[in-house]
N, C-alpha and C positions, 0 to 999 in steps of 0.2 A: 504494500500500500504506500503510495506516494503522499508526501505532506505538502500542503499549499498554505501560504500565509497571504491574506488579502489586505490591501490598503485602500482606504476610502476617506472621504472628508466628513465634516460635521453634518452636512445635509443628508447625504446618502447613508451616513451612519446613524441617522434618526435621532440626532442630538438637537438640531435646530437649524435655522437659516443664518442670515448675515449677522444676527445678534450673537451668534455662537462661533463666529469665524476666528476668534482668538482662543478657542478651546485647545488646551495642551494635549500632546499625544497620549492616547489610551491604548492599552493592550487587553483584548478580550479573547477568551477561549471560544473556539467555534466560529461559525459564520454569523455576522451581524449585518443588518441592513441589506444593501444590494448584493452582498456576498451570497445571500441565500438564492439569488437567481442562478448561480453557477452550481449549486448543489445537485448532484446526480448527473450532471452533464459532462463531467470529466471522469473517465474510466479509471478504476483502481486508484483513486485519489481522494483525499479528504482535506477540507479546509479546517486546519487545526486552530487557527487564530485569525482575528481581524484587528488591524491597527487603524485607529481613527484619529484624525488630527484636523484642526480648524485650518482653513485655507490661508487666512492672514498669518496665523501663528507659524505655519510651515515656511512661507516665503520670507518671513522676517527672522526665522530662527532655524535655518536649514541645518547647520552643524549640530545644534542641540537635538533636533529630531532624529538625525542620522545616528547620533550616539545612543539615543533612546532605543532605536530599532536594533542597533548592533548589540546592545546589552540584553534585550529581550530575546534575540535569536541565538545568542552565543552557545546555549546548551541544548539547542533544538536541531533536529535533522530536518532541514527544509529543502525541498526539491524545486519549488517554483514560487515566485511572487507574482500575484495578479493585482494590478492597480487600476482602479476606475471601473468602467471607462469614464473619461472626463469630457468627451464630446468637444464642444468649443469653449469650455470654461477655462479662461486663461490661467488663473492662480491654481486651480485644481489640476489643470493639465500639467503645469510646471512641477507641481508637487508629485504627481503620479510618475512622470518621466524621470524626475530626479531620484525618487525612491528606487525605481527600476535600475537606473544607471549606477547608483551607489551599491545596491545589493549585488549587481552583476560584477562590478569592478573590484569592490573591497571585500565582499563576502563570498564571491564565486557562486552565487545563486542565480540561476536563469530567471528572467523576469519579462513580463509583457504588460502592455497597457493598450488602451484604445482611444484615439483622438480624431477629431475632425481635421481636415487638411489645412484649415486656416488657423488652427490653434498654434500660438507662437512656440509651444514646446516641440512641435514637429521638427522645425528647422534646427532647434537647439540640441535635440537629443537623438534624432533618427539614425545617425551614424553609429551610435553606441548600443542601441537596444531595438527590440522588435516593437514597433508601434503599429497596431492594426488600424486600418482606416474605417472609421465609423461615422454615423450621421452627425448633424450639427447640434442636435439637442437630445435630451433624454427620451424624447418621443421615439427615437430609434433604438431603444435598448433591446427590443425583442429580436432585432437582427444582430445587434452588437454582441450579445451574450453567446449565442451559438457560434458566431464567427470566432470569438476569442477562445471559447471552450474547445472547438475543434483544433485550433492552432495549439492550444495547451496540450491536448491529447498527443499530437504529433511530437511536440518537444519532449514530453515525459516518456514517450515510447521509443524515442530515438529514431523516428522515421525521417526519411529524406524529405526536405522541404522543397516545394516548387519555387518558381520565380516569385518576386514580390507581387506581380500582377495576379498570378494564380492564387497566391495565399492571401492577397489583399493587405499586405503590410507595406509601409513606406520603404523604398529602396535605401540601402545603407551606403550606396556609392561604391560597392565592391564589384569587381568584374570577375565573372566565372567562365571558364572555358566550356563551351558546348560543342559537341561534334554532330554534324549534320551530313546528309547524303550529298547535297549540292554545295558547291563552294560559295564563298562570299560574293564573288562577281556575279554568279548566276542568280543568287538570291536578290542582290541589289537591282539587277536588270528587271527581275520579275516585279519587285516593289515599284520601280519606276514606271513600268507599263501599267500596273494597276492604278497608280496615281494619275497618269495621263488619261486613263479611261474613267477616272473618278470613281474607281472601285475601292472598297474598304481594304486596308492593309495595316499591318502593325510593324513599326520600326523595331529593329533589333538593338538600337543604341539611342536611348532618349537623351537629349542634351538639355540641361537646365537653362532656362532663359530668364534672366533677371533684368528688370527695368532699371535703366540707368537714369539717375536724377542728377542733373548738373547743379552743384551748389550755387546759391545766389551770391552775387557780389557783396562784400561787406559794406555796411552803411558807412558812408564817408564822415558824416558828422551827426552824432546822436542828438546834439543840442538843437538841431533844426529839423529833426526827423519826426514824422507822424507815425505813431506806433499803434497797432490794433491788438486787442486782446481777444483771443479765441480759446475755447476749451472743449474737450471731449468728455469732460467730467459731469455732464448732465445738470449744470446749474441753470435753473429756469425761474420764471416768475412764480411766486407762491401760488399753489393750487394748480400749476401747470396748465394754464388756459389754452395753450397751443398744442397740448397733447403730444409732447415730445416722448417717444417710446423709451422705456427703461432699458431696452436692449434691442439689437438688430435695427437700429434707426436707419431710416431712409430720408429723413428730413432734418433741417437745422433751423435755427431762429436767430434773428438779430434783435437785441433789446437796446433801447435808448438809455445810455448811461451818461449823457452829456452833462447833466446837472447833479451827478452823484460823486461823493468823495470816497465811496466804497460800497460794497454790497452788504445790506443790513439783514440781520436775522428777522424773519417774519415777512420780508419783502421778496427774498429769493430762497430757493431750496434746491436740493439735489434729488433727481429722479433716477439716478444711475443705479442699476440693479447689481452692479459688480463689486460694490464695496459698502461698508457700513456708513450711512449718510449722517449719523448723529453729529459728528464734529463739523462736517461741511454745512449742515443746517444751522448749527450754532454760530458759525462764522463762514459764510460763503466765500470770503476772500481767501480762505485756505486753499480753495481749488482754483478760483479765478481772482488773482491778487490785484484787484482794481485799486485798493487802498494804497498799496506800495507804489503802483504806477503813478498815482496822483501825487504822492510825495516826491517822486523823481521829477515829475513835471514842475512842481512848485520850486524845487531846488535848481531847476534849469538844466538838469542832466539829460532830459529828453525834450524835444520841441513841443509836441502835443500828443494827445490821446485821441484815437479814432472814436467818434461818439457812439459807437455801437459795440456791444458784447455779442460775439458770435458763438453759439453754443449748440451742441448735440451730445449724444451718448455714443461713446466708442465701444461699449460692451457688446461683443459678438457681431458688430457691424461688418458686413461683407466687404472684401477688398473692392469689388465693383462699385458698391454704393459709396464707400469712403472716397474713392477716386473721383466719382462724379460730383459729390458734394464739395470736395476740395477744389476742383476746377471752377465750380460755380462761385464759391467764396472768393477764390483768388481773382477771378475776373472782376467781381464787384470791388474788391479792395484796390486793384490796379486802377479801375475807373475812378475811384475816389482819392487817388494819389497817395495811397498809404506806402510808407517807405520800409516798414518792417512789421513783423508779427511775432507776438509771444503766444505760443500754443501750449497750454497746460493740459495735463491728463489727470490721472487719479493717483 
C-alpha cells in the first residue's frame, strides 16, 4: 500500500474563506476537505494525512511552512504528495507548486498539482514538477480529480509516461529522443503539405512565443510630469455602483479624484476577491496611494496628478481581457497627455 500526503488551503480544507487566509499550517490524519475527492480513485494507495495552510500565511512564511512539512514527514514513509488542484488561484497555486517543488527536491518525494494555464505558478515551477492542466475555476474539479488521480496511478506504479500533451501536464522543457519509421525530412514535408491544404496537423517541436514589450523612455523631469494612478486592487466607490467584478473582470472604471487629498474610509472600498479587504477598506490609500501622491505634488516633486483613478480587479482576469483593457486605458491616458503611470496591485 502506497502512502499519499495531501496539501490544501484554508478554503478547501473547510476552515474558512479570506478571513482565515492567515491560518498557520495544520497536520491532520487522513483525508480532509477536497482530499476526500481522491479517495478510492488511486489504486493500492491511501491518503494518510492532509496538510492545511492559509494562502496568505504560506506566501508570507514559505520557509516556516516548509520546515513544518519537513518535521511532520520526517518519520513517515510517503510515496507521493498531491497538492490542490488550485485552478487559477494565484496564492494557492504558488503554495501548491512550491510545496511540490520542495518535497521533490529536498525530501525526494514525487509530487503533483493541478493548475490553470494562466496561473503564475505554471511558469515559475513547471520545469521542476508535474503540473496537470486543469480548468480555470473549481467548477472543473470533476474533471481535474480523475485526471490527477490517473496520473498519480501511473507514477506510483512506475508506468511509462506519455508526452505532456497525452498526459495533459505542462511540458518541462526537456527533449526526449523518439524513433519513428519516417525520417524528419519526410515528416516535415508531410506537415507542410497539410498546412498548405489547411488540414489539421501537430508540430513535433513547439516553440514558446513571448510578447516583447519595449520599455518606455524614462521621464525627463518629474517636476513637470503629469502622473496617473491606476490599480488592479479593486478599489471602487463605496457600494460598488458600477458593479466592478470581484474576479475575472472585463471592465474598468475611472473615478474623479481631482478634489481629493486621499481616498477616505467609507467613500471607497475594495471588491477584490483575492485578498482580505479589511485593511484596504480601513484605508484605501494602502492599495491606491493617492494621499502620498498628493504630498509629492505639494512638495513639487511631481508636476501634477491625473484627475482620475483608474481601477479594476486583476484577480483571475484573463490575459486577453487584461491586454484589451490596458490598451484602452493607455490610449485614453496618451490622449490626455499623461507622462507617467503608477500601477499598484495587491
